[in-house]
N, C-alpha and C positions, 0 to 999 in steps of 0.2 A: 661505394662509400667506405672509406677506411676509418675505423674507430680509433681514437687517439690513445696514446699511452697513458692509461689511468686505470689499472686493472681491477680496482675494487671500489665499492661504495659502501660506507659504514661497515667495513669488514667483510663484505660479500663480493663475489665476482661482479664486475660491471655488466649489466644486462645489455644485450644488443636489441635495440627497440626499433620497430617499424610502426608508423602511424599512417593509415590509409583513410583518405577523406575526399570530399568533393571539390574543394577549392584550394588552389595553391597558396593564396595569401593567408587563409585560415591555418593551413598546415605550417606555414612559416611562423606564424604567431605562436602556435603550440610548441614547435620545436625550439624556438628562441626562448620561451619561458622554461622549458625543460633544461636547456643549456645553462640558463642562469641558476637553475636549481642543482647543477652538477651532473646532469644526465644528458647523454648524447642520443638523439633519435633521428631516424631517417623518415622524412615525410614524402608520401607518394599519392598522387591522385588515383581515383578509381580506374580511369582509363589507362594510366601507366601501369598500375598493378595488374590489370587484366592482360596487358601486352607481355608481361613477364618481368620478374624481379629476380636478380641474382643475389646470392648471399644467404647466410643463415641467421636466424633471429631467436632470441629467447622470449620476447614479449611482442605481440602484434595486436594493435588496436584498430578497430573498425569504427568509424564515425557514424552518426545517426543517418547520414545520407547514403550509406552503403546498405542496399536492400538485403533482406535475409537470403534471397537466392544468390546474389553476387557474393555475399560473405561466405556462404557454403562453398561456392566454386573456388574462391580465393584460398579458403582454408585448406581444401584438398590439395591445391597446387603448392602452397607454401609449406605444407607439412613434408613434402618430398625432401627439402633441404633443411627443414627445421622440425624434425619429428617430436621434439620435446617442448616446443613453444607453447606458451600460454596465450590464449586469445581472449580479448575483452572487448566489450562494446562501450563506446564513450559518447558523450554529448559535448559539442564544441566549447560552450562556455566553461565547462568543468573538465575538459579533456586532459589538460596538463596535470591537474590534481589527480585525476583518476589514474593516469599512466604512472605518475610518480609514486602513488600509493602502491600500485601493483608491482612496480619495479623494486621497491624497497621491501617487498615481501610482506606487506601488511595485509593480512587476510581479512575479508569481510566478516562481519559478525555472524556467528552460526547459531544453531539451535539444536536441542536434544530431540531429534525426530521421533524416536520411540516413545519418549515421555509425552510429546505433543499428541501423537496418535492415540495414546492411551487416554489422554485428557479429553479428547473429542470422541472417543469410541470408534475410531476408524481402523479397520483391519484390511483394507484393500491395497491394491498395487500403488507403488510410489514411483511412477513414471511421468515425465512431463507431457501429458496428453490432456485434451479437453475433458475427457471422462474423469480423470483424476482430479482436475481442477473443480469440476462440478461437485464431485463427491466430497472433497475436502471443504468446500465452501458451505455445503449443506450441513455437514457434521459440525463444523465450527460454529455456525450460527445457532444450531440447536443446543450446543453444549456450553458456550461461553457467552453469558449475557452482556449486553451493552449496559454500562452504568458508569457514573462519575461521582460515586459517593465520596471518594477521597477529596474531591474538589470542594464539596460542601463541608467537609471536616477540616479544611485548611491544611491538609497533609501534603499538598503538592502532588504532581505527577512526574515521576522519574522515568524518562524514556530510555535509559541505559538498558541494553538487551538483558543483562543479568537481572535487573530489577523487574522488567516486564515479565520475564520468564518465571521469576520467583512468585510474582503476584498472580498471573493468569494461569500458569501451569501448576507450579508447586502449591500455591495458596488457593487454587480453584476459585479465584475471584473473576469478575468481569473487568471491563475497562471501556474507554471511549476510543475514538477513531485512531489516534496516534499509537496507542497501545495495541489495539486489535489489528489494524492493518500493518503496523510495524512488525508484529509477530508473524502475521500471515506472509508478509514479504520475505522474511528470513526463511520460513518454512518452504515456500515455493522455490526460492533460490537454492536451498540445500538439495531439493529434489532434482533441480536442473532446469527449471523454467527460466525464461528470459523475462524479468519483471522490473518495472520502473515504478517509483513512487510519483504520484501526481498530487495536485492541489486543486480544490474547488471552493466556490462560494455558495453557501447554503441559502436557497431561496424557498425551501419548504416552509409553509405556514407564514410567509411574510405577507404583509398588507400590500394590496395592489398599489403600484407606483412608489413603493418604498425605495429608499436609496440602495444602490447595489451593495451587497454585503462584502466584507473582506474575505479573501480566499483563505480559509482556515481549515477546511476539511481535507483529510488525507484519503486518497483512493489509490488503486493500483491498476496499471496496464500490464497485462500478461500477453506476450506474443508467442503464438504456437503455430509452427509451420507457416510463418509469414502473416498470420491473421491476428490482429490486435483485439483483445478482450478486456472489458472492464471487470475487475474483481473488487468487491467491497464487502468487508465483514464488520464495518464500524459506523454505519449510518443509522443506527437505532431503529425506531419504529417503522421506518419506510425503506430499510435496506433492501436492495435487490436480492432475491433468494437464490439467484444463479448467475453465472457469468453472462455478460452481454457483449455482443459484437460491437466494436467501436466503429467499424468501417461501413456500416449500413444504417440507413435512416428508417427502414421499415419497422413496423410494430413487432416486438419480440415477446411472445407469451412466455410465462413461467407458471409454476404451480400456484402462484398467487396472482398478482396483477400482471398486466402487460406493460412493457416499457418501450421507449424509443429514444433516439438521439436526434437533436435538431442542431444543425450547424449554425453558430452565431459568432461572427467575426472569425478569429483564429481558433475559437474553442467550440464546445458543445454544451447544449442544455441536455441534461438527463431528465426525462419526463416519465411519469407513471399514469396509466389510465385509471382514474378513480371516479366512480359514480358517473360513468359515460363521458367524462371529460379528461383532458390532459392537464396534469399538475406538474409544474417544474420542481424537481427536487434540488438540483444544484447545477451551477455552470462550471464546467470542467476545463482546465487549461491543459493543453497537450505537452507542455514543457516539463520534462522530468525534473524531479527534485532529488537532491542528495539527502541522506538521513539527517545531517546537521541542520538542514533548512527548517525542519519541523520544530526545532527548539523554540524559536520565536513565536510560532503559531501556538504551540503548547503553553508557553508562558502567558500569552494573552488570554487564551481560552480558559485557563485554570485560575487566573487571578483578576481579570477585568470585571468590575461590577456589571458591565453590559453583557457579560457572558450568561447565556441561559443556564449553564451548569452551575453558576454561582447562586442562582435564584430558585431553582426547582429540583425536586427529586425526579429523575428520569431514568427508568429502567426498561429494557426491552429484550425480548427473545422471540425468535421465529423458528417454527418447526414446519414440517410438511403439512401439518393440519391447520395451523393457526398462527397469527401474530399476536403476541401478548405485550401490552404496553402499560406501564405504571407512570402516571404523571401526578406527582404529589399523592393525593389519596384516591385518584380515579383510575380504576383498572379497566382497560378496554381489551376485549378479545375479538379479533376479526378472523373468522374462519375462512379457509381457502375457498369455500363455496359462496362467500359473500355475506354470510350472517354476521351480525355485530351484537355483542353483549357488553354493556357498560354497568359498572356499579361503583359506589363510593365505599371506601374502607375506613374503619377506625384504626387506631395505632396497632391494636392486636392483629387486625386483618392485614395491614401493611407488612408487619413482621412475618406473618404466615405466608403471604404471597412471595416475599423476597426469598424465603426458603423453598417453598413447595413449587412455585411456578418458575422462579428465576434462578433456582439452584445455588443460592448464596448462603453461606454460613453467617447468620446475623450476629454481629458483635455487640457487646454491651454498650460500647461507645457510640453506636448508631442510634441509641434510644432517643436522644434529644431531637435529632433531625427527623426521626420517624414521627415523633409527636408533633413537630412543627408541620410536617407534611399532612398529618391527619387533620390539623386545624384549618388548612387552607380551604378557600372557596374556589373550586375549580370547575 
């Protein structure tokens, strides 16, 4: 394929783009959209790419249908003629956008890794392995509490990376799923993990036969050596304490509960074994989300009167020893050995728990919501 005479785009050299995917008609749709955006791309099926491709490229994308093993094989071959090429993974509905963003040199949002590691007290290796993922998830959960206090204060939740980092890292605050998993996603990507944002509908503590909930919870899929893992640091009191394999349905023990996945339609139920029974936490969609997709979910969750975070003070933290949960004025401590302690707190006790157990610096502006929580009948 000969690239046309148009040497620059937005002042930069025109990138030579190759898109590899499973279906010719999908590739044509993607390359047509890129052409309309002023970018020229060559689309090749997996079979054609494996047979051999001539030419050099600056940007090479592999669609979701390209397995990890095939992608690694193709990358080795293509680097012979394109040693400086950038390789990205794309998902067909968003592929033209993902390729155009990369072609224009728009870097994904980053994070200050040393500051994050200091925040969670992690001093181990930073390599994209399952051991690193387990260690980071455990340290994150023990150091950054789940909380949505800003929602109760009508402050809103800003998901811009710099705002999240200033709050959770610099300000040593907690956050809820979009903040927690959004930060964790950037951390994992910076280390070199292949990570996708996902969305789920929360079914935990729903009444039997209740209408299906909207999918508003953010979770992560991390692929390591071809194996997909669920990583979630933002599900509050019942968050999985360790990564879980998404490709098996067997029971998966952790230092706390055991978990399993049950295939339902095109998605999965995540279930936890609680008191000798399986309880569904959420139904997970396999379709990856772009960061911008969470803006609508975040707006609904932080502003709708139906949102639980607009109604109750909910704070949670999990360590290797115990789960700690504050629901308004009721503090519950579930030890890893199964023992449960519950007690009700007055306003002073809530403030003390927020500091001592949940590691938060209590602000004077929180006093009214703490008093309201103390007066609740829970």
